[in-house]
N, C-alpha and C positions, 0 to 999 in steps of 0.2 A: 804363613807357615815359614818355619826356619829353613834356610837353604841347605843346612847340613843334615837334614832328616834323611834316614835311609829310605830307599824306594818303597818298601812295604809299609812305611809309616807316613807316606805323603800321598796326596791325591794322584790318581792315575792320570798321566798326561793325555791330552785330548787325542793325539795321534794314535796312542796305544788303545784308547777306548774305541776309536773309530775302527781299528783292525778287529777288536773283539766283537763289535757290532756286525761287521761284515761277515765274520766267521759264523756267528750265531744266526744271522739272517739268511745264510745260503740255504736254498731249498734242497735238503738232503734227507728225505725220508728213508726208512729202512729199504735197502736194496737199490736205492737211487742216490748214492752219496757223492757222486761225481761233482756236483755243484760246489761242494765244500772242498773236497780234496784236490780236484783239478782246476776248479774255477777260482778259488781263493788261495788255498794253501800253496799249491805248486808255484804260482807266480810270485808269491811272497818268498818262498824258499829261493827261487831264482835270483831275487833281488838281494837277499841278506846273507846267503851262505856261499861258501867257496864252490867254484865250478867243478872241483874234483870230488865233491860229495855226490853220492849216487842216489837216485830216487828209484826204489824198487816198486814195480807195478805187478798186479795180479790178474789172472784170467777170470776168476769167478766172482770178483767183487771190485769195487772202486777204491778200496783202501790203498794207502801208500805208506812206504817206509823210507825216510831220509837217512842215509847211511854215511857216517863220517869217514870210514875206512873200508870201502868195498873190497871184498875178497880176502881180508885179513882175518881169517878164522883163528889165527894163533893169539889174537888179542882178546882181552877180557871184554865181553860184549854186554852192554847195558841197554835194555829196551825200555823206553818211556812211552806209555800208551794212553792216548785219548781216543774217544770213539766219535765218529762223524755222523752216525745214523741218528735220526730223530724219530721219536714216537709219531706214528701217523694214524689217521683214520683212513678207512678204505670203503669204496662204494660196494654195497652188497646187491642192491636191486633198485629198480626205478618203478615207482607207483604210477597208476593211471592218472593220478592228480598232479604229477610232476614232482612229487617228493622223491629225493634221492636218499634211500635208506642206507645207513653207513654202519661200519664196524667201529667201535670206540677204542679198541686195542687196550693200551695200558692207562687210559684216562678214566677217571670217575665220570660217569655220564653227566652228572649235575654241573661239573666245571666247564662243560663245553657249551652250554646253552647260551645263545645270543651272540657268540663271538664270530668275528669275521675270519674267513679262511680262504685258502687258495686250493683249487682242485687242479691236479695235473693229469691230463688225459693224453694218451697215446693216439695218434691219428690212425684210425682203422685202415685208411687207404694208403698209409705210408708208415708202416711199422718202424719204430726207432725215432720217429719225429713226435715231439711232445708239444702240447699247447697248454696254456694256463688260463683258467677261468677264475676271475676275481669278482668280488661283490656278493658272494654267497655268505649266509650265516647258518650256524648249526642251531637247530631247534628241537623241541620235543612235544610239548602239549599245545602249542599255538597261543594259549592265553590262560591265565589263572581261572577264567570263567569256564573253561572246558575241562578242568581237572576235577577228579572226584574229591570228596571232602577230606580223605586221609592225606592226599597229596597237598591240598591247600593248607592244612594245618601243620604239615611237616611230620605227621606220623608215618608217612609212607614216602619213599623216594621215587625218583625217575629211573626206569630200567634202561639198559643198553639197547633193548629192542625198540624203544620209543624214539631213539635219536635219528634225526634225518637232516640232510642239507637242503636248504631252501634257496633256490635261485630266482625267486619271485616270478616263476613262470605263471602265465595266465593266458586266457583265450582257449581256442579249440585244440584238441589233440595234444594235451600237455606232455604226456609220456613221449610222444613222437618228437616234440620239440627238444626234449632233453636228449633223446637218442640221436637226433640230427646233429647235436654238438659233438658227438663221438664219445659221450660218457658211457663207460662200460664197467661191469664188476671188476674189482681189483684196483681201480684208479686210486691214486694216493691223494689225501687231503691233509694239509697242515695249517697251523695257525698263522695268521698274518699279524704278527706283533713284534717288530724289532725292539731291541732293548733300548731303554733310555735311563738317564740318571734319576735316582730317587730323591725324595724329599730330604731324608737325613744324610748327613755327610758321608761320602765314600760309598754310597749304596747305588744299586741299579736294579731294574726289574724288566721283565718281558718273558717271551717264550723261548724255550729250548736252551736254557743254561745247561740242561742235561742233554747232550754233554759236549756242546760246542766249546764250553769252558775248558774241558780237558784238552781239546785240540789247540785252543788258544795258548794254554800254558805250555804245552809241548812245543809249539811253534816258537814261542818266545824264549824257551830254554835253548832251542837250536840257535836262535839269533845271538844270544848272549855267549854261548860257547864259541860260536864263530868269531864274534868280536874279540874274545879273549885269546884267540889264536889256536883254537881247537884243543885236542887232547893227544897224548903221546902213547899211553899204555892202554887206554880204554877206547873201545870202538862203540860209538853211541848210535842206537837205532831209534830215531824219532818216528813214532808209529801213530798213524791215524786209522783206527780200526773201523770195521763195519759190523753189522748184525749183533751189536751188544744188546740192544733192547729186546731181542728175541732169543736170548740164551747165550750171549757172548761167543757167538760162533765164528766171528771174523778174526779176533785176536788170537785164538788158538791156532788157526791156520798160519798166521804170521809167525807166532812163536815156534810152531812146528817146522816152518821153512828155514828160519834164521837161527834157531837154537841159542837164545841169549843165556848168559851166565847169571845175570841179575835182571829182574823185571819189576817195573813200578807202574801200576795202573793209576791213572789220574782221573778222578771222577768226582761228581758232586756228592755231598754228604748232607745230613739233616741238621738243622738247628733244633735240637731236641729241647733246649730251654724254652724256646718260643712256641713249641708245638702244642696246640690246644688239646687238653684231655689226656696228656701223656705223663703227667707228673708222677702218678702212682706206679708207673712202670719202672721207675728208678734207672732210667737210661743214662748213658754217659752224658755229662753236662756240656755237650758241644754247643757252641754259641757263635752266631754270626758276629764278625768283628774282633774275634779273639785269636785269629791266626789259622793256619792250615791244619788239617787233621791227618793223623797217621794211624793206620790200623794195627792193632795188637790182637793176636789170636788167629784162628783159622790156619792158613798156610804161611802167614806173614813171618818172614825170616827175622829172628831176633838180631842176627848179625847186621843185616841190611838196615833194620830199624835203628840199631845203635849208631851207624854212620850218619843216618839222617838226623837223629836227635842230637848227636854230638855236634854236627855241623850247625844245626839251628841254634844251639846254645852258644857256639863260638861266635856267631854273627848276630846274636840277640834277635833272632827271627821268631815271632810268636808261633807256638805249636800247641795242638791239643791232641791228647791220646784218645783214640776211639777203640772200644772193645767190639770185636766181631767174633761170632761163633764158628760154626762149621764152614761157612762160606763168606768170603768178603763181599759178595754181591757185585763185584766189579771185574774189569779186565785184569786185575791183579791175579786172577786165577788162571790166566792163559797158559802159563807154563805147565802146571800140573794137569790141566785139561788136555794139553798136547803131549803129555808124557815126556816133557823136557826137564832135565835136572837144572834148576836155577833157583837162586835166592830171590824171593819175591815179597812184595808188600803192596799196599794200596794207600794212596795219598789223596786228599780232597780238600773241600772247603764247604762249610755249613751253608745251606741255602734254606729258604722258606718256600712253602707252597709248591713242592716238587710235583712235576707232571701236571702243571696248570699253565694258563696263559700269563700268570703273574709271578713266575719264579723270581725270587729276590736274593741278592747276594751282596757282599761287601768287597770292594775292589782291593782293600788291604789284605784280605785273606787270599785272594787270587795272586796278588803280587808276592805275598809271603811264600806261597807254593812255588812260584817261578824261581825265586832267588834261593830258596832252600834246596831245591833239586839241582839248580845250576851249581851251587857250591858242593853239593853231595857228589856230583859227577867229578868235579875237580878234586875232591878229597879222595875218591876212588882212584883217580889218575895218579895221585901222589903216593899211593902205596907201593912198596918195593916190589911186591908180587901179588896182584889182586887175586889170581887163581888160588894160590896157596893160602891167602888170608881167609878165604871162605871155606876152604877144605879143612883147615887145621884149627879153627877157632870157634867151634860150636859151643854154646854155653854149657857148663857143667854144674848142675845144681848140687851135685855131691861135694862140690868144692865151695859151696856158699859159706860165707863168713857168719859166725853166730852173732846175732844182734844183742844177745844177752837177755836175761830174765828181768822183766820190768816190774815184777811184784816183789814180795819179800824174798830175801836170799834163800835159795834152795839148799837143803842139807847136802853135803858132799856125797853121801851114799844114794842120793836121788829119792830117798823116802820122804813121804809127806808127813810122817808121824814125828 
């Protein structure tokens, strides 16, 4: 590789990949995100950002916000949001045979079967103290031999009610053996699959790219802004939200509390080009390895998008436009959901196999998002008055320039005759 390659066009350094792996591996299921926010991200912020930056904490959840200019409500506030919560399975009940029947949440039941997981159980005798049970696998039918003909031929699928956790319990009183471990309804279960580099160049795969990747991007933007000396006119709020996977309930609280002027949700997107069976839907041709994605539509601010796109062009950072309808589906909606007036959009990176144990992405897309948003913040900081910029420059389609008639020349009177 040439030494003069831009960061987004070069392999991700091993130190940076290790940080990404640590963030994604942190056990932070919905409602229990502290392992990522306090266990990985806070120590990282302590190492790489100035001591006068402030970490906002919250009572109702373990989300955090790193604030570059605490108390400066006169400044233009930009909130960058990743979400720390992971889709989890949960214990529903324990059978007499020792099977632990579980809720599959936002996973397709079939993608769970056979995979190793970790079960996190609160000690019934010591509330607030958690233990982890490793070595279990998620199962459904036991074996092909026990499935009915429709399932064996693929005409019928596995239902969520058939999914259970197998801890290999045997012997007498199997249910009691499980209960003696302290396993109870509601206990969280997550995949045990840290990311690793993929076969193809600049790729990686594993569990929970959705959305530890958004937190990794947000954390790295904070580091780069700190290394560049910070900002003068823009107050940046680096946000690690919670509860995204159950309705984006955490980011709206943070937006409501801190009232940003601009907000950018950072979340995974789909590689529609590689998605099987989706060609006839004519979706946006997003593709892994072609750069970060930027949402157009829904509540996405054309002004904010213009800054991001112009910045990407200036630095030759690859970008893909994504079309979204009524809802971005990300924490980019936090401002409107919290009734906060702010320019907002959503940025991401195409991945494959979303909500499975083998989510796959390209490090170049992730690095492109990091550097595009870092330069976007710096571009906003360079504006003479960021507040007035967004108040006074809404697009006016009534002032659109005529492109001209591309067919035969029209008569001056407008008649077709």
